[in-house]
C-alpha positions in Angstrom: -35.1 20.4 18.4 -34.7 18.8 15.3 -31.9 16.6 15.0 -30.1 19.1 12.6 -30.6 21.8 14.6 -29.4 19.8 17.7 -26.0 18.4 15.9 -24.9 21.9 15.0 -25.5 23.5 18.2 -23.4 20.7 19.5 -20.4 21.1 17.1 -20.7 25.2 18.2 -21.1 24.0 21.9 -18.0 21.8 21.7 -15.7 24.7 20.1 -15.4 23.7 16.4 -13.7 25.9 13.9 -16.1 27.0 11.3 -14.7 25.2 8.5 -15.2 21.8 10.2 -18.7 22.8 11.4 -19.2 23.6 7.9 -17.9 20.4 6.9 -19.6 18.3 9.2 -22.9 20.2 8.5 -22.3 19.9 4.7 -21.9 16.2 4.9 -25.3 15.9 7.0 -27.1 17.9 4.7 -26.1 15.8 1.5 -26.7 12.7 3.7 -30.4 13.7 4.8 -31.1 14.8 0.9 -30.1 11.3 0.3 -31.9 9.4 2.8 -34.8 11.9 3.7 -35.2 10.4 6.9 -32.0 10.0 9.0 -34.2 8.5 11.9 -34.8 5.3 9.6 -31.1 4.8 7.8 -30.0 1.7 7.0 -26.2 0.1 6.8 -26.7 0.3 3.1 -28.0 3.7 3.0 -24.9 4.6 4.8 -22.3 2.3 2.6 -23.8 4.0 -0.5 -23.4 7.6 0.9 -19.7 7.1 1.8 -18.8 5.0 -1.4 -21.1 6.0 -4.5 -21.0 4.5 -7.6 -19.6 7.5 -9.3 -16.1 6.8 -11.1 -14.6 10.2 -9.6 -15.2 9.7 -6.0 -12.1 10.7 -4.3 -10.3 9.4 -1.1 -10.8 12.7 0.9 -14.6 12.6 0.3 -14.4 8.8 1.4 -12.7 10.2 4.5 -14.9 13.0 5.4 -18.0 10.7 5.0 -16.6 8.4 7.6 -15.4 11.1 10.0 -19.1 12.6 9.9 -20.9 9.2 10.8 -18.6 8.1 13.5 -18.9 11.9 15.1 -22.6 11.9 14.3 -23.3 8.7 16.0 -21.2 9.9 19.3 -23.5 13.3 19.3 -26.6 11.2 18.9 -25.1 9.0 22.4 -24.3 12.0 24.2 -26.9 14.7 23.4 -29.8 13.0 21.3 -31.3 9.8 22.5 -34.4 10.2 20.1 -32.1 9.0 17.4 -30.3 5.9 19.7 -31.6 3.5 17.0 -30.0 5.4 14.4 -26.4 5.6 16.3 -26.6 1.5 16.7 -27.3 1.3 13.0 -24.1 3.4 12.5 -22.1 1.8 15.0 -23.2 -1.7 14.0 -22.0 -0.5 10.0 -18.7 0.4 11.2 -18.3 -2.8 13.4 -18.6 -5.0 10.8 -16.6 -3.0 8.1 -13.9 -2.2 10.5 -13.7 -6.0 11.2 -13.8 -7.0 7.4 -10.9 -4.5 6.7 -8.9 -6.2 9.5 -9.3 -9.6 8.3 -9.0 -8.7 4.6 -5.3 -7.0 5.3 -4.5 -10.0 7.5 -5.5 -12.7 5.0 -3.3 -10.3 2.2 -0.2 -10.5 4.5 -0.5 -13.6 5.2 -0.9 -14.8 1.3 2.5 -12.6 0.8 4.5 -15.1 3.0 5.5 -17.6 -0.1 6.7 -21.3 0.4 10.5 -21.5 0.9 13.0 -24.0 -0.4 14.6 -26.8 1.6 18.2 -26.4 0.3 18.7 -22.8 1.0 22.3 -21.6 1.9 22.0 -18.8 4.3 24.5 -16.1 4.5 27.7 -17.2 6.7 27.7 -14.1 8.8 24.4 -15.2 10.5 25.7 -18.7 11.6 27.5 -17.5 14.3 26.2 -19.8 16.5 24.1 -22.1 14.6 24.5 -24.7 11.6 22.8 -23.8 8.3 20.6 -26.5 9.0 19.6 -24.7 12.5 18.8 -21.7 11.0 16.6 -23.2 8.4 14.4 -24.7 10.8 14.4 -21.6 13.3 13.3 -19.3 10.3 10.8 -21.6 9.2 9.6 -21.9 12.7 9.1 -18.1 13.1 7.7 -17.9 9.7 5.0 -20.3 10.7 4.8 -18.6 14.1 4.0 -15.1 12.1 1.3 -17.4 10.2 -0.5 -18.6 13.4 -0.9 -15.1 14.5 -2.5 -13.9 11.5 -4.9 -16.9 11.6 -5.6 -15.6 15.3 -6.0 -12.0 14.3 -8.4 -12.9 11.2 -10.6 -15.1 13.9 -10.7 -12.1 16.3 -9.0 -8.8 15.4 -10.1 -6.4 17.8 -8.7 -8.6 20.3 -5.0 -8.1 18.8 -6.1 -4.3 18.8 -6.7 -4.2 15.1 -8.4 -0.9 14.2 -12.1 -0.1 15.3 -12.0 3.3 13.9 -11.3 5.3 10.6 -7.4 5.4 10.0 -5.0 4.4 7.2 -3.7 0.9 5.7 -0.9 1.5 7.8 -2.4 0.9 11.1 -2.9 -3.0 9.9 0.6 -3.6 10.0 0.9 -4.2 13.7 2.3 -7.6 14.1 5.3 -7.2 12.0 5.8 -3.3 13.7 5.6 -4.7 16.7 8.3 -7.4 15.9 10.6 -5.0 14.1 10.2 -2.5 17.1 11.6 -5.2 19.3 14.5 -5.7 17.0 15.4 -1.7 16.6 15.0 -0.9 19.9 16.9 -3.6 21.4 20.4 -5.5 21.9 20.6 -9.4 21.0 22.6 -11.7 23.5 22.1 -15.7 23.7 18.5 -16.0 22.7 17.4 -12.8 24.2 16.7 -9.1 23.0 16.5 -6.5 25.8 14.5 -3.5 24.7 15.0 -0.1 25.7 11.6 0.8 27.2 11.4 4.0 26.3 12.7 4.0 23.0 10.4 1.2 22.0 7.1 3.3 23.3 8.7 6.5 21.7 9.6 4.8 18.4 6.9 5.5 15.2 6.5 2.0 15.0 4.4 1.6 18.2 3.3 5.2 18.2 0.9 5.0 15.2 -0.6 1.8 17.1 -3.3 2.1 19.8 -3.5 -0.5 22.3 0.0 -2.3 21.6 -0.3 -4.2 25.0 -3.2 -6.3 23.0 -0.2 -7.2 20.5 2.2 -7.9 23.1 -0.6 -10.1 25.0 -1.1 -12.0 21.6 2.2 -12.8 20.9 2.7 -13.9 24.5 -0.1 -16.9 23.4 2.2 -17.9 20.5 5.2 -18.4 22.7 7.1 -15.5 23.2 7.9 -14.2 27.0 7.9 -10.5 27.5 10.1 -10.5 31.1 9.5 -7.2 33.1 7.5 -5.3 30.4 5.9 -2.2 31.6 6.1 1.3 30.4 7.6 2.0 33.7 10.4 -0.3 33.3 14.0 0.9 32.0 14.0 -2.4 29.7 12.5 -5.7 29.1 13.8 -9.0 27.6 11.9 -10.9 25.1 12.6 -14.5 24.5 11.1 -17.7 23.1 12.2 -20.5 25.1 10.4 -23.4 22.9 13.5 -22.4 20.9 15.9 -20.0 21.5 17.1 -19.7 18.0 13.7 -18.2 16.6 14.8 -14.9 18.3 18.6 -15.3 16.6 16.9 -15.7 13.2 14.3 -12.7 13.9 17.1 -10.3 15.0 19.4 -11.3 12.2 16.6 -10.9 9.6 15.2 -7.5 10.9 18.4 -6.0 12.2 20.0 -5.5 8.6 17.1 -3.3 7.8 17.7 0.6 8.3 15.7 1.8 11.4 13.8 5.0 12.5 11.8 5.1 9.0 8.2 5.1 9.1 6.3 1.8 9.0 5.2 2.0 5.2 9.0 2.4 4.3 9.5 -1.4 4.9 8.3 -3.1 1.9 5.9 -5.8 1.5 8.8 -8.3 0.5 11.0 -7.5 4.1 7.5 -7.9 5.7 6.8 -11.3 4.0 10.1 -12.6 5.6 11.6 -13.6 2.5 14.3 -16.0 2.6 16.1 -14.0 -0.1 16.9 -11.4 2.6 19.3 -14.4 4.6 20.4 -16.1 1.6 24.2 -16.1 0.8 24.6 -13.5 -1.4 27.5 -15.1 -2.9 24.7 -17.7 -4.7 22.5 -14.9 -6.1 22.7 -13.8 -9.6 20.6 -10.6 -8.8 20.1 -8.2 -5.7 18.0 -9.5 -2.7 15.3 -7.2 -3.2 14.9 -8.3 -6.8 14.8 -11.7 -6.6 12.0 -11.5 -3.7 10.0 -9.2 -5.7 10.3 -11.7 -8.9 9.1 -14.7 -6.4 5.8 -13.0 -6.6 5.6 -12.6 -10.1 4.6 -15.4 -12.8 7.3 -17.3 -15.2 6.0 -15.0 -18.1 7.0 -11.7 -16.0 9.9 -13.0 -14.3 11.6 -13.9 -17.6 10.7 -10.1 -18.8 12.0 -8.6 -15.9 15.6 -10.5 -16.3 15.9 -9.2 -19.9 14.7 -5.7 -18.7 17.3 -6.3 -15.8 19.8 -7.1 -18.2 18.8 -4.1 -20.8 19.3 -1.6 -18.2 22.7 -2.5 -16.9 23.7 -1.8 -20.6 22.8 1.8 -19.9 24.5 1.4 -16.2 21.1 1.4 -14.6 20.7 -0.4 -11.6 18.4 -1.3 -8.6 18.2 1.8 -6.8 17.8 0.8 -2.9 16.7 3.9 -1.6 13.7 4.1 -3.9 12.7 0.5 -3.1 12.6 1.2 0.8 10.5 4.4 0.2 8.1 3.0 -2.3 8.4 -0.9 -2.0 8.8 -1.7 -5.4 12.3 -2.2 -7.7 13.3 0.5 -9.7 16.1 0.4 -11.8 17.5 3.9 -12.0 20.6 6.0 -13.3 20.7 9.5 -11.3 17.3 11.2 -11.6 16.2 8.9 -14.3 14.0 5.6 -13.9 14.3 2.5 -16.4 11.1 1.3 -17.8 9.0 -0.7 -15.3 6.8 -4.0 -16.2 4.2 -5.0 -13.5 1.8 -7.9 -13.2 -1.8 -6.0 -13.8 -4.4 -4.1 -16.0 -6.1 -1.0 -15.6 -9.7 -1.5 -14.5 -12.3 0.8 -16.6 -12.7 4.2 -15.3 -9.6 4.5 -13.1 -6.1 5.8 -14.2 -3.7 3.5 -12.3 -3.0 -0.3 -12.6 -4.6 -3.0 -10.6 -2.9 -6.3 -9.7 -3.5 -9.0 -12.1 -2.9 -12.7 -12.1 -1.6 -13.1 -15.5 -1.7 -9.7 -17.5 1.5 -8.0 -17.7 1.5 -4.3 -18.4 3.3 -0.9 -18.0 2.6 2.5 -18.5 4.9 5.0 -20.8 4.1 8.5 -22.2 5.4 9.5 -25.4 5.9 12.7 -27.0 8.8 13.7 -28.9 9.4 9.9 -30.3 6.5 10.2 -32.8 8.7 13.2 -34.8 12.2 11.4 -33.9 11.4 7.8 -35.0 8.3 8.1 -36.9 8.4 4.5 -38.5 8.9 2.8 -35.4 6.4 4.7 -33.6 3.9 3.8 -36.6 4.6 0.2 -35.8 3.9 0.6 -32.4 0.5 2.7 -32.9 -0.4 0.0 -35.0 0.6 -2.8 -32.6 -1.6 -1.1 -29.5 -4.2 1.1 -31.5 -6.0 1.1 -28.3 -3.6 3.0 -26.2 -2.9 5.8 -29.0 -6.5 6.2 -30.7 -4.8 8.2 -33.5 -8.4 8.6 -35.2 -9.0 11.1 -32.4 -6.9 14.3 -32.3 -7.7 14.4 -28.4 -9.0 16.5 -25.6 -8.0 16.9 -22.1 -9.9 17.0 -18.9 -11.0 20.6 -19.0 -12.2 20.5 -22.7 -15.4 19.1 -21.5 -15.2 16.0 -23.7 -18.3 13.9 -22.6 -17.2 10.8 -23.8 -14.0 11.0 -21.9 -14.1 10.0 -17.9 -12.1 13.0 -16.5 -9.5 12.4 -13.6 -9.7 13.0 -9.9 -8.2 16.5 -10.8 -10.3 17.6 -13.5 -13.1 19.2 -11.3 -10.2 21.8 -10.0 -9.2 22.7 -13.4 -12.6 23.2 -14.7 -13.5 25.5 -11.4 -10.1 27.6 -11.8 -10.0 27.9 -15.4 -6.1 26.3 -15.8 -5.2 23.8 -17.9 -5.0 20.2 -16.6 -1.5 19.8 -14.9 -1.3 16.3 -17.1 -1.7 17.9 -20.6 0.5 16.5 -23.0 0.9 17.6 -26.8 2.1 15.9 -29.8 2.4 15.9 -33.4 2.5 12.8 -35.5 2.2 13.0 -39.3 1.1 16.5 -39.7 -1.4 16.2 -37.0 -1.7 17.9 -33.6 -3.0 15.7 -30.7 -3.5 16.3 -27.0 -3.7 13.7 -24.5 -3.7 13.4 -20.3 -0.9 12.0 -19.4 -2.5 10.7 -16.5 -5.0 8.7 -17.9 -3.3 7.5 -21.1 -0.5 5.5 -22.2 -1.2 2.1 -20.6 0.0 -0.9 -22.2 -1.6 -3.6 -21.5 -1.5 -7.5 -21.5 1.7 -7.1 -23.4 4.3 -9.9 -24.5 8.3 -10.0 -24.4 8.0 -8.7 -28.1 5.8 -6.1 -26.9 8.1 -5.0 -23.9 11.3 -5.1 -26.6 9.1 -2.4 -29.0 8.0 -0.4 -25.9 11.5 -0.3 -24.5 13.1 0.6 -27.7 10.8 3.7 -28.0 11.4 4.8 -24.3 14.8 4.8 -24.8 14.2 7.5 -27.7 12.1 9.2 -25.7 14.1 9.6 -22.5 16.9 10.1 -24.5 18.8 7.1 -23.1 22.0 6.0 -24.9 
């Protein structure tokens, strides 16, 4: 029996739905058409099938391909030993990919822990049992412990329970999720956190991770003590005997965060252990979250964001704490309106979003009404950014089949359904009618403060902000 027929029989016998069977078989047929002989595949074949060079390859396609290969390898190992070598190639590919992904995520997280000044003044409410100097030393030690954990995880991620399976990025926040859960589900008293066992194992921060015991074992290696730790216990104690103040500062830092949220809602600035969140607020010129984000920016972007903050305040816009917690980015808002945003990044060719960039600063602003409201000022903006507006081309949108334009990720649906692009934007300038895809246009890149001032002036007009 051919491997194709055997795989289809296996899918049917394991009571998969017709839709799932068809999806798996579509992947099998597509892959077989690519490699011709499934028995002789290489890791390179798998990689190029999962992530083709096409610019519009979508995350859903990548997910389906990953799931197919993992499932196909399981089928071979259980039912079709003739392709044992193929299963070995698949397992080896995913083992190396999963290990590489874990190391990449951990290195990124470690890199977000920025150096801390030596003269930080801590919020007095955190100094009930220690001096400012004691707090700083313990806080620095806790940050170093976390860095040490990341070093160990990067060396052997699977020993710490990091994913060896297809999953989302959230599964790589294991270390901080466990520490957050300890605080959220516990009560602090004199250097010890007493954790409610049922509560912590029922919490989403722990439930979303497999093998949490491996994280506990790793934390034990770096000096934490988990006394009476067991799923059968009513509670267990977490301490750090080498310096009880480490537990105190960890509890002070994490307990100020609103619990019972999905792990991705705790923004990177919090998970990076920024001192801004325990600094004396009376000495801070801006909100802690705003300052924490500024610390990652270049001096040029810091200057631009401080200017933007001041401009936003003139129109009663302020930092939206709720939207920041949900998205991990500081937004200046007033009601449902968002102010102009600036970011360290640029748009890669063929993409419809900003990628991070060490020096370039960019923003994305859509214009429709301002062309007619302020034609002279818009003409100056168009002259400054001719590549953004492309006024020599009246334009087409995604389902107008312009062969020179890379369609965005929804274009195929628009063409199949006959519906117009959901992001189509039309405007008139100097008597010429223009059409653009709002998703793929109006990216302003490598801008200066003067550019930002010009863009903001038109942004205020476009969004009727007075």
